[in-house]
C-alpha positions, 0 to 999 in steps of 0.5 A, a space after each residue: 499500499 502506498 501512502 496515497 493509498 493509505 490516505 484514500 482509505 482513511 478518507 473512505 472511512 469518513 465517507 469521503 472520496 479523494 482523487 491523487 491531488 487531493 490525497 497527496 495535498 492532505 498527506 503532506 499538509 496534515 500529517 508529519 509525512 515524511 519524516 515528522 512522526 511523534 513515535 511513540 506518542 502517536 504510534 508505534 510505526 510511521 504507518 500508524 502515526 499517519 493513520 492517527 493523524 489522518 483520523 484526527 484530520 477527518 474527524 467531523 467538524 473543521 479539519 485542523 492541522 494535525 499535531 506533530 
């Protein structure tokens, strides 16, 4: 699974469909990708941290910058 696929998967859990450009923007702007992972506070591995940050971004309401 690529990072864009992971972003799209997390978006789909929130009922959203993203194209590659949207997924790329969210990945770079709203997560610590590619290197600002707060391990172990936000997860045990980069994928888990990214999923946590995306889940935070896709929460209902107005999206905010994920904490890093």
